[in-house]
DSSP file (Angstrom, degrees, kcal/mol; ACC not computed):
  #  RESIDUE AA STRUCTURE BP1 BP2  ACC     N-H-->O    O-->H-N    N-H-->O    O-->H-N    TCO  KAPPA ALPHA  PHI   PSI    X-CA   Y-CA   Z-CA
    1    1 A Y     >        0   0    0      0, 0.0     4,-2.4     0, 0.0     5,-0.2   0.000 360.0 360.0 360.0 -39.6    0.4   -4.9   -5.5
    2    2 A K  H  >  +     0   0    0      2,-0.2     4,-2.3     1,-0.2     5,-0.1   0.911 360.0  47.2 -64.2 -42.0    4.1   -5.8   -5.5
    3    3 A V  H  > S+     0   0    0      2,-0.2     4,-2.5     1,-0.2    -1,-0.2   0.925 112.6  49.0 -66.6 -44.0    5.1   -2.2   -6.1
    4    4 A A  H  > S+     0   0    0      1,-0.2     4,-2.8     2,-0.2    -2,-0.2   0.894 111.5  50.4 -62.2 -39.4    2.8   -1.0   -3.4
    5    5 A N  H  X S+     0   0    0     -4,-2.4     4,-2.3     2,-0.2    -1,-0.2   0.899 109.3  50.7 -65.3 -40.8    4.2   -3.6   -1.0
    6    6 A T  H  X S+     0   0    0     -4,-2.3     4,-1.1     2,-0.2    -2,-0.2   0.920 112.3  47.2 -62.0 -43.8    7.7   -2.7   -1.8
    7    7 A L  H >X S+     0   0    0     -4,-2.5     4,-1.4     1,-0.2     3,-0.8   0.938 110.4  52.3 -61.6 -47.1    6.9    1.0   -1.1
    8    8 A A  H 3< S+     0   0    0     -4,-2.8     3,-0.3     1,-0.3    -2,-0.2   0.888 107.6  52.0 -57.8 -40.9    5.1    0.1    2.2
    9    9 A N  H 3< S+     0   0    0     -4,-2.3    -1,-0.3     1,-0.2    -2,-0.2   0.756 108.7  51.3 -69.4 -23.1    8.2   -1.9    3.4
   10   10 A A  H << S+     0   0    0     -4,-1.1    -1,-0.2    -3,-0.8    -2,-0.2   0.721  93.7  89.9 -83.2 -23.0   10.4    1.1    2.7
   11   11 A L     <  -     0   0    0     -4,-1.4     2,-0.4    -3,-0.3    21,-0.0  -0.476  69.9-141.4 -77.6 146.8    8.2    3.5    4.6
   12   12 A K    >>> -     0   0    0     -2,-0.2     4,-3.2     0, 0.0     3,-1.2  -0.917  16.5-115.2-115.7 133.2    8.9    4.0    8.4
   13   13 A R  B 345S+a   17   0A   0     -2,-0.4     5,-0.2     1,-0.2     0, 0.0  -0.389 103.4  16.9 -60.8 135.9    6.3    4.4   11.1
   14   14 A G  T 345S+     0   0    0      3,-3.5    -1,-0.2     1,-0.1     4,-0.1   0.052 126.6  57.2  86.6 -26.0    6.5    7.8   12.7
   15   15 A L  T <45S+     0   0    0     -3,-1.2    16,-0.2     2,-0.2    -2,-0.2   0.825 124.9  11.9 -99.1 -45.7    8.6    9.2    9.8
   16   16 A H  T  <5S+     0   0    0     -4,-3.2    13,-2.5     1,-0.3    16,-0.4   0.628 132.0   2.8-107.4 -20.8    6.2    8.5    6.8
   17   17 A Y  E   < -aB  13  28A   0     -5,-0.9    -3,-3.5    11,-0.3     2,-0.3  -0.985  57.8-130.4-160.5 162.8    3.0    7.6    8.5
   18   18 A D  E     - B   0  27A   0      9,-2.1     9,-2.6    -2,-0.3     2,-0.5  -0.880  22.4-133.9-117.7 154.6    1.1    7.2   11.8
   19   19 A V  E     - B   0  26A   0     -2,-0.3     2,-0.8     7,-0.2     7,-0.2  -0.934   8.7-163.1-115.0 130.5   -0.9    4.2   12.9
   20   20 A D  E  >> + B   0  25A   0      5,-3.3     5,-2.1    -2,-0.5     4,-0.5  -0.847  14.3 177.9-106.7  90.0   -4.3    4.3   14.5
   21   21 A E  T >45S+     0   0    0     -2,-0.8     3,-0.5     1,-0.2    -1,-0.2   0.844  74.6  59.8 -66.8 -34.1   -4.5    0.8   16.0
   22   22 A K  T 345S+     0   0    0      1,-0.2    -1,-0.2    -3,-0.1    -2,-0.0   0.913 117.9  30.4 -59.7 -43.5   -7.9    1.4   17.6
   23   23 A N  T 345S-     0   0    0     -3,-0.2    -1,-0.2     2,-0.1    -2,-0.2   0.342 108.4-122.4 -97.4   5.1   -9.5    2.1   14.2
   24   24 A K  T <<5 +     0   0    0     -4,-0.5     2,-0.3    -3,-0.5    -3,-0.2   0.960  68.3 128.4  50.5  59.3   -7.2   -0.1   12.3
   25   25 A N  E   < -B   20   0A   0     -5,-2.1    -5,-3.3     2,-0.0     2,-0.4  -0.964  48.1-150.2-140.9 155.2   -6.0    2.7   10.0
   26   26 A V  E     -B   19   0A   0     -2,-0.3     2,-0.5    -7,-0.2    -7,-0.2  -0.960   8.2-155.8-123.8 147.6   -2.8    4.3    8.8
   27   27 A I  E     -B   18   0A   0     -9,-2.6    -9,-2.1    -2,-0.4     2,-0.2  -0.947  10.1-146.9-127.1 110.0   -2.4    7.9    7.9
   28   28 A L  E     -B   17   0A   0     -2,-0.5   -11,-0.3   -11,-0.2     2,-0.1  -0.508  16.6-146.3 -71.1 141.7    0.4    8.9    5.5
   29   29 A N     >  -     0   0    0    -13,-2.5     4,-2.5    -2,-0.2     5,-0.2  -0.403  35.1 -86.1 -98.4-177.3    2.0   12.3    6.2
   30   30 A Q  H  > S+     0   0    0      1,-0.2     4,-2.8     2,-0.2     5,-0.2   0.884 129.2  50.8 -58.9 -40.5    3.4   14.7    3.7
   31   31 A K  H  > S+     0   0    0    -16,-0.2     4,-2.9     2,-0.2     5,-0.2   0.904 109.6  51.4 -64.7 -40.2    6.8   13.1    3.7
   32   32 A G  H  > S+     0   0    0    -16,-0.4     4,-2.0     2,-0.2    -2,-0.2   0.941 113.2  43.9 -61.0 -48.3    5.2    9.7    3.1
   33   33 A Y  H  X S+     0   0    0     -4,-2.5     4,-2.7     2,-0.2    -2,-0.2   0.936 115.8  48.0 -61.0 -46.5    3.2   10.9    0.1
   34   34 A K  H  X S+     0   0    0     -4,-2.8     4,-2.6    -5,-0.2    -2,-0.2   0.915 111.5  48.6 -64.4 -44.4    6.2   12.8   -1.3
   35   35 A D  H  X S+     0   0    0     -4,-2.9     4,-2.3     2,-0.2    -1,-0.2   0.882 113.1  48.3 -65.4 -36.7    8.6    9.9   -1.0
   36   36 A C  H  X S+     0   0    0     -4,-2.0     4,-2.3    -5,-0.2    -2,-0.2   0.927 111.8  49.1 -66.6 -44.6    6.1    7.5   -2.6
   37   37 A E  H  X>S+     0   0    0     -4,-2.7     5,-2.1     1,-0.2     4,-1.4   0.912 112.7  48.1 -60.7 -42.7    5.5   10.0   -5.5
   38   38 A D  H  <5S+     0   0    0     -4,-2.6    -1,-0.2     2,-0.2    -2,-0.2   0.917 111.6  49.6 -63.9 -43.5    9.3   10.4   -6.0
   39   39 A A  H  <5S+     0   0    0     -4,-2.3    -1,-0.2     1,-0.2    -2,-0.2   0.869 116.8  41.5 -64.3 -36.4    9.9    6.6   -5.9
   40   40 A L  H  <5S-     0   0    0     -4,-2.3    -1,-0.2    -5,-0.1    -2,-0.2   0.641 106.5-127.4 -84.9 -15.5    7.1    6.1   -8.5
   41   41 A G  T  <5 +     0   0    0     -4,-1.4    -3,-0.2     1,-0.3    -4,-0.1   0.869  65.8 127.0  69.9  37.5    8.1    9.1  -10.6
   42   42 A I      < -     0   0    0     -5,-2.1    -1,-0.3    -6,-0.2    -2,-0.1  -0.873  65.3-129.7-124.4 157.4    4.5   10.5  -10.5
   43   43 A P  S    S+     0   0    0      0, 0.0     2,-0.3     0, 0.0    -6,-0.1   0.788  89.2   9.0 -77.6 -26.3    3.2   14.0   -9.6
   44   44 A S    >   -     0   0    0      3,-0.1     3,-0.8    -7,-0.1    12,-0.3  -0.979  52.4-142.6-156.6 138.6    0.5   12.7   -7.2
   45   45 A L  T 3  S+     0   0    0     -2,-0.3    12,-2.7     1,-0.2    11,-0.6   0.635 104.8  58.6 -70.5 -13.7   -0.6    9.4   -5.6
   46   46 A F  T 3  S+     0   0    0     10,-0.2     2,-0.5     9,-0.2    -1,-0.2   0.527  84.5  90.4 -96.9  -7.6   -4.2   10.6   -6.1
   47   47 A E  S <  S-     0   0    0     -3,-0.8     9,-0.4     7,-0.1    -3,-0.1  -0.782  73.8-131.7 -93.9 129.7   -4.2   11.0   -9.8
   48   48 A A        -     0   0    0     -2,-0.5     7,-0.2     7,-0.2    -2,-0.1  -0.602  26.9-120.2 -75.9 134.7   -5.2    8.1  -12.0
   49   49 A P    >   -     0   0    0      0, 0.0     3,-2.0     0, 0.0     5,-0.3  -0.234  27.5-101.8 -70.7 166.5   -2.8    7.4  -14.8
   50   50 A A  T 3  S+     0   0    0      1,-0.3    -2,-0.1     2,-0.1     0, 0.0   0.740 117.2  68.3 -61.9 -24.4   -3.9    7.5  -18.4
   51   51 A D  T 3  S-     0   0    0      1,-0.1    -1,-0.3     3,-0.1    -3,-0.0   0.535 107.8-122.4 -75.8  -3.4   -4.0    3.6  -18.6
   52   52 A G  S <  S+     0   0    0     -3,-2.0    -2,-0.1     1,-0.1     3,-0.1   0.648  70.7 133.6  76.9  14.7   -7.0    3.7  -16.2
   53   53 A S        -     0   0    0      1,-0.2    -3,-0.1    -4,-0.1    -1,-0.1   0.609  66.8-112.5 -75.9 -10.8   -5.3    1.5  -13.6
   54   54 A G        -     0   0    0     -5,-0.3    -1,-0.2     4,-0.0    -7,-0.1  -0.064  38.6 -54.4 100.0 159.2   -6.3    3.8  -10.8
   55   55 A A        -     0   0    0     -9,-0.2     4,-0.4    -7,-0.2    -9,-0.2  -0.318  41.1-132.4 -69.3 153.5   -4.6    6.1   -8.3
   56   56 A W  S  > S+     0   0    0    -11,-0.6     4,-2.4    -9,-0.4     3,-0.4   0.728  86.6  86.5 -79.3 -24.2   -1.8    4.7   -6.2
   57   57 A A  H  > S+     0   0    0    -12,-2.7     4,-2.6     1,-0.2     5,-0.2   0.872  91.1  43.5 -51.5 -50.2   -3.0    6.2   -2.8
   58   58 A P  H  > S+     0   0    0      0, 0.0     4,-2.3     0, 0.0    -1,-0.2   0.864 113.2  52.7 -67.5 -32.0   -5.3    3.3   -1.9
   59   59 A Y  H  > S+     0   0    0     -4,-0.4     4,-1.9    -3,-0.4    -2,-0.2   0.931 113.3  43.1 -65.2 -44.9   -2.8    0.7   -2.9
   60   60 A V  H  X S+     0   0    0     -4,-2.4     4,-2.3     2,-0.2     5,-0.2   0.932 114.4  50.0 -67.5 -45.8    0.0    2.2   -0.8
   61   61 A A  H  X S+     0   0    0     -4,-2.6     4,-2.4    -5,-0.3    -2,-0.2   0.919 112.1  47.7 -59.9 -44.0   -2.3    2.8    2.2
   62   62 A N  H  X S+     0   0    0     -4,-2.3     4,-2.4    -5,-0.2    -1,-0.2   0.865 110.2  52.3 -66.4 -35.4   -3.6   -0.8    2.1
   63   63 A A  H  X S+     0   0    0     -4,-1.9     4,-2.0     2,-0.2    -1,-0.2   0.895 110.7  47.4 -67.0 -38.8   -0.1   -2.2    1.8
   64   64 A V  H  X S+     0   0    0     -4,-2.3     4,-2.6     2,-0.2     5,-0.3   0.900 111.1  52.2 -68.1 -39.8    1.0   -0.1    4.9
   65   65 A K  H  X>S+     0   0    0     -4,-2.4     4,-3.3     1,-0.2     5,-0.9   0.928 109.2  49.6 -59.1 -44.9   -2.1   -1.3    6.7
   66   66 A A  H  X5S+     0   0    0     -4,-2.4     4,-0.7     1,-0.2    -1,-0.2   0.906 113.0  47.8 -60.7 -41.4   -1.3   -4.9    5.9
   67   67 A K  H  <5S+     0   0    0     -4,-2.0    -2,-0.2    -5,-0.2    -1,-0.2   0.912 125.0  27.4 -64.4 -44.4    2.3   -4.4    7.1
   68   68 A E  H  <5S+     0   0    0     -4,-2.6    -2,-0.2    -5,-0.1    -3,-0.2   0.796 131.8  23.8 -92.9 -31.7    1.3   -2.7   10.4
   69   69 A L  H  <5S+     0   0    0     -4,-3.3     2,-0.3    -5,-0.3    -3,-0.2   0.620 107.1  57.9-118.3 -15.8   -2.1   -4.0   11.4
   70   70 A F     << -     0   0    0     -5,-0.9     2,-0.5    -4,-0.7    -1,-0.0  -0.831  62.7-133.8-125.9 158.5   -2.9   -7.4    9.8
   71   71 A T    >>> -     0   0    0     -2,-0.3     4,-3.3    -3,-0.0     3,-1.8  -0.939  29.2-117.5-113.0 126.9   -1.3  -10.9    9.8
   72   72 A I  B 345S+c   76   0B   0     -2,-0.5     5,-0.2     1,-0.3    -5,-0.0  -0.333  99.7  15.0 -62.2 143.1   -0.9  -12.8    6.5
   73   73 A D  T 345S+     0   0    0      3,-3.5    -1,-0.3     1,-0.1     4,-0.1   0.428 128.5  57.7  67.6   2.5   -2.9  -16.0    6.4
   74   74 A K  T <45S+     0   0    0     -3,-1.8    -2,-0.2     2,-0.4    -1,-0.1   0.640 124.9  10.4-115.6 -52.0   -5.0  -14.8    9.4
   75   75 A D  T  <5S+     0   0    0     -4,-3.3    17,-2.1     1,-0.3     2,-0.3   0.717 135.9   3.3-100.0 -27.9   -6.5  -11.5    8.3
   76   76 A Y  E   < -cD  72  91B   0     -5,-1.1    -3,-3.5    15,-0.3    -2,-0.4  -0.965  59.6-151.9-152.4 164.7   -5.6  -11.6    4.6
   77   77 A T  E     - D   0  90B   0     13,-2.6    13,-2.9    -2,-0.3     2,-0.5  -0.962  24.9-112.2-139.1 157.8   -4.0  -13.8    1.9
   78   78 A I  E     - D   0  89B   0     -2,-0.3     2,-0.4    11,-0.2    11,-0.2  -0.800  30.9-144.8 -90.7 128.6   -2.2  -13.3   -1.3
   79   79 A I  E     - D   0  88B   0      9,-2.7     8,-3.5    -2,-0.5     9,-1.4  -0.808  13.1-161.2 -96.6 132.0   -4.1  -14.5   -4.4
   80   80 A S  E     - D   0  86B   0     -2,-0.4     6,-0.2     6,-0.3     5,-0.1  -0.857  11.7-130.9-111.4 148.0   -2.2  -16.1   -7.2
   81   81 A D    >   -     0   0    0      4,-2.7     3,-2.0    -2,-0.3    -1,-0.1  -0.200  44.8 -80.9 -84.2-175.8   -3.4  -16.6  -10.8
   82   82 A A  T 3  S+     0   0    0      1,-0.3    -1,-0.1     2,-0.1    -2,-0.0   0.774 131.1  53.0 -60.2 -28.5   -3.2  -19.8  -12.8
   83   83 A S  T 3  S-     0   0    0      2,-0.1    -1,-0.3     1,-0.0     3,-0.1   0.516 119.8-107.9 -86.0  -4.0    0.5  -19.2  -13.7
   84   84 A G  S <  S+     0   0    0     -3,-2.0     2,-0.2     1,-0.3    -2,-0.1   0.401  73.0 139.5  93.8  -2.7    1.4  -18.6  -10.0
   85   85 A D        -     0   0    0      1,-0.1    -4,-2.7    -5,-0.1    -1,-0.3  -0.550  63.3-106.8 -75.4 139.5    1.9  -14.9  -10.3
   86   86 A E  E     +D   80   0B   0     -6,-0.2    -6,-0.3    -2,-0.2   -84,-0.2  -0.496  46.4 167.8 -64.9 125.5    0.5  -12.8   -7.3
   87   87 A S  E     -     0   0B   0     -8,-3.5     2,-0.3    -2,-0.3    -7,-0.2   0.473  50.9 -28.5-123.1  -4.5   -2.6  -11.1   -8.6
   88   88 A G  E     -D   79   0B   0     -9,-1.4    -9,-2.7    -7,-0.0     2,-0.4  -0.994  58.5 -86.7 175.9-173.2   -4.3   -9.7   -5.6
   89   89 A I  E     -D   78   0B   0     -2,-0.3     2,-0.4   -11,-0.2   -11,-0.2  -0.958  27.0-158.5-123.5 138.6   -5.3   -9.7   -2.0
   90   90 A G  E     -D   77   0B   0    -13,-2.9   -13,-2.6    -2,-0.4     2,-0.4  -0.975  14.7-135.1-120.0 134.4   -8.1  -11.6   -0.3
   91   91 A I  E      D   76   0B   0     -2,-0.4   -15,-0.3   -15,-0.2   -16,-0.1  -0.724 360.0 360.0 -86.2 131.2   -9.6  -10.7    3.0
   92   92 A I              0   0    0    -17,-2.1   -16,-0.2    -2,-0.4    -1,-0.1   0.421 360.0 360.0 -94.6 360.0  -10.2  -13.7    5.3
């Protein structure tokens, strides 16, 4: 989640993605996908890595949605584990 959030904060509206506020959605464009893949050092955001952790595309898209369309502690919250490390996102 932290890496996806860092990527989302580096991406720019209109350059890397467009926002559909009516449908509460974001659409990454080719530059957005390519810059994320380059930053992560992977060939595709849609391919799951060998460790089975899942493809990056939904993590990045959700992080951009959170940045552009939702308000923390109103629409979503950050979930921490017992040690205080951020471990996920909760929808309110």
